C-alpha positions as CSV (number, residue, x, y, z in Angstrom):
1,X,-0.1,0.2,-0.1
2,X,1.7,3.3,-1.2
3,X,1.7,5.9,1.8
4,X,2.0,9.5,1.2
5,X,4.4,11.7,3.3
6,X,4.2,11.4,6.8
7,X,3.1,15.1,7.7
8,X,-0.9,15.0,8.9
9,X,-3.8,16.4,7.6
10,X,-4.7,19.9,6.9
11,X,-7.2,21.9,8.9
12,X,-8.2,24.8,7.2
13,X,-7.8,28.3,8.3
14,X,-11.6,28.8,8.7
15,X,-11.7,26.0,11.1
16,X,-13.1,26.5,14.8
17,X,-10.3,26.9,17.7
18,X,-12.0,24.2,19.6
19,X,-11.0,20.7,18.9
20,X,-13.4,19.5,16.1
21,X,-15.5,16.6,16.7
22,X,-14.3,13.4,15.4
23,X,-14.8,12.3,11.6
24,X,-18.9,10.8,11.5
25,X,-20.1,12.9,14.2
26,X,-22.4,16.2,13.1
27,X,-20.6,19.5,13.8
28,X,-22.5,22.3,15.6
29,X,-24.5,24.6,13.8
30,X,-22.3,27.4,14.9
31,X,-18.8,28.2,15.2
32,X,-18.1,25.9,12.2
33,X,-16.6,26.9,8.5
34,X,-19.2,27.8,6.0
35,X,-19.9,24.8,4.0
36,X,-18.9,26.1,0.5
37,X,-15.3,27.1,-0.1
38,X,-13.2,27.4,-2.6
39,X,-10.0,25.1,-3.0
40,X,-6.4,26.2,-2.4
41,X,-3.0,24.6,-2.1
42,X,-2.2,26.6,1.1
43,X,-0.5,24.7,4.1
44,X,-2.3,24.6,7.5
45,X,-1.2,23.4,11.0
46,X,-1.3,19.7,11.3
47,X,-3.7,18.5,14.5
48,X,-1.7,17.0,17.4
49,X,-2.1,13.3,18.4
50,X,-2.0,10.2,15.6
51,X,-2.1,10.9,12.0
52,X,-5.6,10.2,10.7
53,X,-5.8,7.6,7.9
54,X,-7.3,9.0,4.5
55,X,-7.6,6.2,1.9
56,X,-8.3,7.7,-1.5
57,X,-9.9,4.6,-3.9
58,X,-9.7,5.4,-7.4
59,X,-12.3,2.9,-9.2
60,X,-11.1,1.7,-12.1
61,X,-12.6,-1.3,-14.2
62,X,-11.8,-2.6,-17.2
63,X,-14.8,-2.7,-19.3
64,X,-15.8,0.5,-21.1
65,X,-18.0,0.9,-24.0
66,X,-18.0,4.4,-24.5
67,X,-14.0,4.7,-24.9
68,X,-12.4,1.2,-25.1
69,X,-9.5,0.8,-22.2
70,X,-10.9,4.3,-21.4
71,X,-8.8,4.0,-17.6
72,X,-5.5,4.1,-19.5
73,X,-6.3,6.3,-22.2
74,X,-2.8,8.6,-22.0
75,X,-3.6,12.4,-21.8
76,X,-0.2,14.5,-21.9
77,X,1.3,11.2,-22.2
78,X,0.0,9.9,-18.6
79,X,-2.7,7.2,-18.7
80,X,-6.1,8.4,-17.3
81,X,-5.6,6.4,-14.0
82,X,-2.2,7.4,-13.5
83,X,-3.1,10.9,-13.2
84,X,-5.6,10.1,-10.9
85,X,-3.1,8.6,-8.8
86,X,-0.9,11.7,-9.2
87,X,-3.0,13.6,-8.0
88,X,-4.2,11.8,-4.8
89,X,-0.2,11.5,-3.8
90,X,0.2,14.8,-4.3
91,X,-2.9,15.8,-1.9
92,X,-1.1,16.5,2.0
93,X,-4.3,15.1,3.8
94,X,-4.0,11.4,1.6
95,X,-2.4,8.6,3.4
96,X,-2.9,6.0,1.6
97,X,-4.3,5.4,-2.4
98,X,-5.5,2.2,-4.0
99,X,-7.0,1.5,-7.4
100,X,-10.3,-0.7,-7.6
101,X,-10.0,-2.9,-10.5
102,X,-10.7,-6.0,-12.6
103,X,-8.2,-5.1,-15.3
104,X,-4.3,-6.5,-14.8
105,X,-3.4,-3.8,-16.9
106,X,-4.9,-1.4,-15.1
107,X,-3.5,-2.6,-11.9
108,X,-0.1,-2.8,-13.3
109,X,-0.6,1.1,-14.7
110,X,-1.9,1.8,-11.1
111,X,1.7,0.7,-9.4
112,X,3.6,1.8,-11.7
113,X,1.9,5.1,-10.8
114,X,2.7,4.6,-6.9
115,X,-0.4,3.1,-5.9
116,X,-1.6,-0.2,-4.9
117,X,-3.8,-2.6,-6.9
118,X,-6.7,-4.1,-5.1
119,X,-8.3,-7.3,-7.6
120,X,-12.0,-6.2,-7.8
121,X,-14.5,-9.4,-8.0
122,X,-16.3,-9.7,-11.4
123,X,-19.5,-9.3,-9.2
124,X,-18.6,-5.6,-8.7
125,X,-17.2,-4.9,-12.0
126,X,-20.0,-5.0,-14.2
127,X,-22.3,-2.1,-16.1
128,X,-24.8,-2.5,-13.1
129,X,-22.1,-2.3,-9.8
130,X,-21.8,1.0,-8.1
131,X,-19.1,3.0,-7.1
132,X,-19.7,2.7,-3.3
133,X,-19.9,-1.0,-3.6
134,X,-16.3,-0.7,-5.1
135,X,-15.1,1.2,-2.5
136,X,-16.5,-0.4,0.2
137,X,-15.0,-3.8,-0.8
138,X,-11.6,-1.6,-1.2
139,X,-12.2,-0.7,2.5
140,X,-12.2,-4.2,3.5
141,X,-9.2,-5.1,1.5
142,X,-7.3,-2.1,3.6
143,X,-8.1,-3.0,6.8
144,X,-7.3,-6.9,6.1
145,X,-3.7,-5.6,4.9
146,X,-3.0,-3.0,7.5
147,X,-4.9,-3.7,10.6
148,X,-6.2,-0.5,10.9
149,X,-9.6,1.3,9.8
150,X,-9.4,4.1,7.6
151,X,-10.9,7.5,9.1
152,X,-11.4,8.9,6.3
153,X,-12.7,7.7,3.0
154,X,-12.2,9.3,-0.6
155,X,-13.7,8.2,-3.7
156,X,-11.8,9.6,-6.7
157,X,-12.8,8.9,-10.5
158,X,-9.9,8.8,-13.0
159,X,-12.3,10.1,-15.6
160,X,-11.8,13.6,-14.1
161,X,-8.2,14.6,-15.8
162,X,-7.8,17.8,-14.4
163,X,-8.6,17.1,-10.9
164,X,-6.0,18.8,-8.8
165,X,-4.5,17.9,-5.6
166,X,-5.2,20.9,-3.7
167,X,-9.1,20.0,-4.5
168,X,-8.7,16.3,-3.4
169,X,-6.7,17.7,0.0
170,X,-9.7,20.4,0.7
171,X,-12.6,17.8,0.3
172,X,-10.8,15.5,2.8
173,X,-10.2,18.4,5.0
174,X,-13.6,19.2,5.0
175,X,-14.5,16.0,7.0
176,X,-11.3,15.6,8.7
177,X,-12.1,18.7,10.8
178,X,-15.4,17.7,11.5
179,X,-17.1,20.3,9.5
180,X,-18.9,17.4,7.5
181,X,-19.8,14.2,7.3
182,X,-19.4,14.0,4.0
183,X,-17.9,16.6,1.0
184,X,-17.8,16.6,-2.6
185,X,-16.2,18.6,-5.3
186,X,-18.9,21.2,-7.4
187,X,-18.2,24.2,-10.1
188,X,-19.9,27.3,-9.4
189,X,-22.7,28.5,-12.4
190,X,-24.7,31.3,-12.6
191,X,-26.3,30.0,-16.1
192,X,-30.3,29.5,-16.3
193,X,-31.9,26.2,-16.3
194,X,-34.8,25.6,-18.3
195,X,-36.5,21.9,-18.8
196,X,-38.9,21.0,-21.7
197,X,-42.6,20.5,-20.5
198,X,-45.9,19.8,-22.0
199,X,-47.0,23.4,-22.4
200,X,-43.3,24.4,-23.5
201,X,-40.1,25.5,-21.9
202,X,-40.1,26.8,-18.3
203,X,-37.7,27.7,-16.2
204,X,-35.8,25.6,-13.5
205,X,-34.1,28.0,-11.4
206,X,-35.5,31.2,-12.5
207,X,-38.5,33.1,-13.0
208,X,-38.3,33.7,-17.2
209,X,-39.9,37.1,-16.7
210,X,-37.2,38.3,-14.6
211,X,-33.7,38.2,-15.9
212,X,-31.5,39.8,-12.8
213,X,-27.6,40.0,-14.3
214,X,-24.8,37.7,-13.3
215,X,-23.6,39.8,-10.6
216,X,-27.4,40.0,-8.6
217,X,-27.5,36.2,-8.5
218,X,-26.0,33.9,-6.0
219,X,-24.2,31.1,-7.7
220,X,-25.5,27.4,-8.1
221,X,-23.3,24.6,-7.9
222,X,-23.3,21.6,-10.3
223,X,-21.8,18.4,-9.0
224,X,-18.5,17.3,-10.8
225,X,-18.3,13.9,-10.0
226,X,-14.0,13.9,-9.9
227,X,-14.2,13.5,-6.0
228,X,-16.2,12.6,-2.6
229,X,-14.6,12.4,0.9
230,X,-16.7,10.2,3.7
231,X,-16.3,9.5,7.1
232,X,-15.8,6.0,6.9
233,X,-17.8,5.0,9.8
234,X,-20.7,6.4,8.4
235,X,-20.2,5.6,5.2
236,X,-19.8,1.9,6.2
237,X,-23.2,2.5,7.8
238,X,-25.0,4.3,5.4
239,X,-23.4,2.4,2.2
240,X,-23.8,5.8,0.1
241,X,-21.2,8.8,-0.4
242,X,-23.9,11.4,1.2
243,X,-24.9,11.0,4.4
244,X,-25.2,13.6,7.4
245,X,-24.0,17.0,7.0
246,X,-22.6,17.5,3.4
247,X,-20.1,20.2,2.4
248,X,-19.0,21.3,-0.9
249,X,-15.6,22.7,-2.3
250,X,-15.8,24.9,-5.0
251,X,-13.6,24.3,-8.1
252,X,-12.6,26.0,-11.0
253,X,-15.5,25.6,-13.8
254,X,-12.7,26.0,-16.7
255,X,-10.9,22.6,-15.5
256,X,-14.0,20.5,-14.9
257,X,-14.4,17.6,-17.6
258,X,-15.6,14.3,-17.4
259,X,-14.4,11.7,-20.0
260,X,-17.5,9.3,-21.3
261,X,-16.9,9.5,-24.8
262,X,-13.9,9.9,-27.5
263,X,-14.7,13.5,-28.1
264,X,-14.4,14.2,-24.1
265,X,-11.0,12.4,-24.5
266,X,-10.3,14.6,-27.6
267,X,-10.9,18.0,-25.9
268,X,-9.1,16.1,-22.7
269,X,-6.0,15.8,-25.0
270,X,-6.2,19.2,-26.3
271,X,-6.6,21.0,-22.9
272,X,-4.2,19.5,-21.2
273,X,-1.2,21.8,-22.5
274,X,-3.4,24.3,-21.0
275,X,-4.3,23.4,-17.9
276,X,-1.8,20.9,-16.8
277,X,1.4,22.6,-15.0
278,X,4.5,22.4,-16.5
279,X,6.5,19.4,-15.3
280,X,9.8,18.0,-16.6
281,X,12.0,14.9,-15.6
282,X,14.7,15.3,-13.4
283,X,17.9,13.2,-13.4
284,X,16.6,10.8,-10.8
285,X,13.3,10.0,-13.2
286,X,14.9,8.7,-16.3
287,X,17.3,5.9,-17.2
288,X,17.8,6.2,-20.7
289,X,17.4,8.6,-23.5
290,X,15.8,7.8,-26.7
291,X,16.0,10.1,-29.4
292,X,14.0,10.4,-33.2
293,X,16.3,12.5,-35.4
294,X,14.3,13.9,-38.3
295,X,12.5,16.8,-36.6
296,X,14.1,16.4,-33.6
297,X,17.5,17.0,-34.3
298,X,17.1,18.8,-37.5
299,X,14.4,21.4,-38.4
300,X,13.1,18.5,-40.4
301,X,13.9,20.3,-43.7
302,X,16.1,18.5,-46.3
303,X,18.8,20.1,-48.9
304,X,19.5,18.8,-51.8
305,X,22.2,19.0,-54.1
306,X,22.4,18.7,-58.1
307,X,23.1,14.8,-57.6
308,X,20.3,14.4,-55.2
309,X,22.4,14.0,-52.2
310,X,20.8,14.9,-49.0
311,X,21.7,17.5,-46.3
312,X,20.4,18.3,-42.8
313,X,21.2,20.8,-40.5
314,X,22.6,19.6,-36.8
315,X,22.5,22.0,-33.7
316,X,26.1,22.1,-31.8
317,X,24.1,22.4,-28.5
318,X,22.3,19.0,-29.0
319,X,25.7,17.7,-29.4
320,X,27.2,19.1,-26.3
321,X,23.9,18.2,-24.6
322,X,24.4,14.4,-25.8
323,X,27.8,14.5,-24.7
324,X,27.2,15.5,-20.9
325,X,24.1,12.8,-20.7
326,X,26.8,10.1,-21.8
327,X,29.4,11.6,-19.4
328,X,26.7,11.3,-16.8
329,X,26.0,7.5,-17.4
330,X,22.5,8.0,-19.3
331,X,22.2,5.6,-22.3
332,X,21.1,7.4,-25.0
333,X,20.0,6.0,-28.4
334,X,19.0,7.6,-32.2
335,X,15.8,5.5,-33.3
336,X,14.9,6.8,-36.8
337,X,12.4,5.5,-39.3
338,X,14.6,6.8,-42.5
339,X,17.5,4.6,-43.4
340,X,20.1,7.4,-44.1
341,X,23.5,7.7,-44.4
342,X,23.4,11.2,-42.3
343,X,21.8,9.7,-39.4
344,X,24.5,6.7,-39.2
345,X,27.0,9.7,-39.8
346,X,25.5,11.9,-36.8
347,X,25.4,9.0,-34.6
348,X,29.2,8.3,-35.4
349,X,30.1,11.5,-34.6
350,X,28.0,12.0,-31.1
351,X,29.7,8.3,-30.5
352,X,26.1,6.9,-29.5
353,X,24.1,3.8,-30.9
354,X,21.7,4.3,-33.7
355,X,18.8,2.3,-35.1
356,X,17.3,3.4,-38.1
357,X,15.4,2.1,-41.4
358,X,13.0,0.8,-38.7
359,X,9.4,0.3,-39.5
360,X,8.2,-0.2,-36.0
361,X,10.1,2.1,-33.9
362,X,8.0,1.0,-30.6
363,X,8.7,-2.6,-31.6
364,X,12.5,-2.3,-31.7
365,X,12.6,0.5,-28.6
366,X,11.0,-2.4,-26.6
367,X,13.5,-5.0,-28.0
368,X,16.5,-2.7,-27.2
369,X,14.9,-2.0,-23.9
370,X,14.9,-5.6,-23.2
371,X,18.4,-6.2,-24.5
372,X,19.7,-3.6,-22.1
373,X,17.4,-4.0,-18.8
374,X,15.8,-1.1,-18.6
375,X,12.2,-0.7,-17.8
376,X,10.4,1.4,-20.6
377,X,8.6,3.6,-18.0
378,X,12.0,4.9,-17.0
379,X,12.7,5.8,-20.7
380,X,12.5,9.7,-22.0
381,X,11.7,9.8,-25.7
382,X,11.7,12.2,-27.8
383,X,10.0,13.1,-31.1
384,X,8.1,15.4,-33.5
385,X,5.7,13.3,-35.4
386,X,2.9,10.8,-35.8
387,X,5.4,7.9,-36.6
388,X,6.5,8.7,-32.7
389,X,3.2,7.9,-31.0
390,X,3.6,4.6,-30.8
391,X,7.0,4.7,-28.4
392,X,5.1,7.6,-26.6
393,X,2.8,5.2,-25.5
394,X,5.2,2.5,-24.6
395,X,7.8,4.8,-22.2
396,X,7.3,6.6,-19.1
397,X,8.8,10.2,-20.4
398,X,7.1,11.2,-23.9
399,X,8.5,14.2,-24.9
400,X,7.7,16.7,-27.7
401,X,9.9,19.0,-28.9
402,X,7.8,22.4,-29.6
403,X,7.9,22.3,-33.4
404,X,6.4,19.0,-33.0
405,X,2.8,18.0,-34.4
406,X,-0.4,19.3,-32.4
407,X,-1.2,15.5,-32.0
408,X,2.1,14.8,-30.4
409,X,2.4,17.4,-28.1
410,X,-1.1,16.7,-26.8
411,X,0.2,13.1,-26.3
412,X,3.6,14.1,-24.8
413,X,3.9,14.4,-21.0
414,X,6.5,17.2,-21.1
415,X,7.3,19.8,-23.9
416,X,10.0,21.2,-24.7
417,X,10.3,25.3,-25.8
418,X,13.1,25.0,-28.2
419,X,11.9,23.7,-31.4
420,X,13.8,20.6,-33.0
421,X,17.0,21.2,-34.6
422,X,17.8,24.4,-32.3
423,X,18.8,23.3,-29.7
424,X,16.0,21.2,-28.2
425,X,17.7,18.2,-27.0
426,X,20.4,20.6,-25.1
427,X,17.3,21.8,-23.2
428,X,16.3,18.2,-22.6
429,X,19.8,17.7,-21.1
430,X,19.9,20.5,-18.9
431,X,15.8,19.3,-17.1
432,X,17.8,16.0,-16.4
433,X,21.5,17.3,-15.2
434,X,20.9,21.1,-14.8
435,X,21.9,24.6,-17.0
436,X,25.6,24.0,-16.5
437,X,25.3,20.0,-17.5
438,X,26.9,18.7,-14.6
439,X,25.0,16.7,-12.8
440,X,27.6,13.7,-11.1
441,X,27.7,10.6,-13.5
442,X,25.8,7.5,-12.1
443,X,27.9,5.0,-10.1
444,X,27.5,1.4,-9.4
445,X,27.8,0.9,-5.7
446,X,30.7,-1.5,-4.6
447,X,29.9,-5.3,-4.2
């Protein structure tokens, strides 16, 4: 079972000064924080005493009809289940993260991301099974493994790709402080809702004859479906995500998206470069670097002379970066579809191996990783066009140069600022080694 850092759960600044009631009991109406609060990432004071157990459960079954293998679909180079795990592990209050699944591939992705996978029996994995049933089963599995009950349990949906650690932490804190028995995320709305009736359209939340200005209306809130927090004893009693006093945590409407069909997934991939915080790998995250050639180490243009000989331009800064990666002990490989003497000549100059004239780059990459004893999830692969996408889906760090095709940038986990052929590889080397390219080389411990 993956354990988050051992710091205690944070209490919101607006929590009462007196000792809060235990989770699962209803807080007094007076002296408590308001039920609606916007999520923030500001740290708060940890309470004294034992650290409460906050268990995040991510239901992720394998059978998805709208989007096949939906929970493994990559957004910005990371499977949806992995994004949910990362968000939970980043939430300050969460102590344990479990993925409940019936699918071995999802279980493997969950473990790779840092969670534990709990096998969900077939009876709880069908189309009619409820999320609550999966959470209750995960609670039982957790307690059987750890010999301790959870204090707060979270239901986190991996189909909400832009859920933040701050939102998860704030939702958990509303229960941890005793301000509520249950809590959930919701997006504020000032929209006018309508329904169709036999007599025609009629207003749901407004009088159609009265149109107040937006600033004159109190917001209403749309349940996002992203995260729910429940006092664990009360959840076991009621077997439902809502009971007792319920609080909502207001979230940014721009980040609300639930993936139910292929169009939702396409929107998520398009929005990820705008909504995700920039993330780049460090030296400890990568065991090898694999580079496409055309468009990644060049500007993707080819110059021809009168005899039809090809010439390309390479950036000296890229050569400097590759040399530094080699000195640091990182294996570097050029992998190119083109069978071209130029590619081989560049590899010789850089003193790194090359595989070129490759039809299936992903197969060649997988075979190289097996031969070198390298986990593909610890490989950084840099590319620029659609023939790089199969490799993107194989590795842990798919990187697009800034001049890459839109679909490649959308699938990348990180994108360089520099275009291909203009020093993008030097930039990647600086991510791993620092701006001076001076990270110490890896050493093998003495036996």
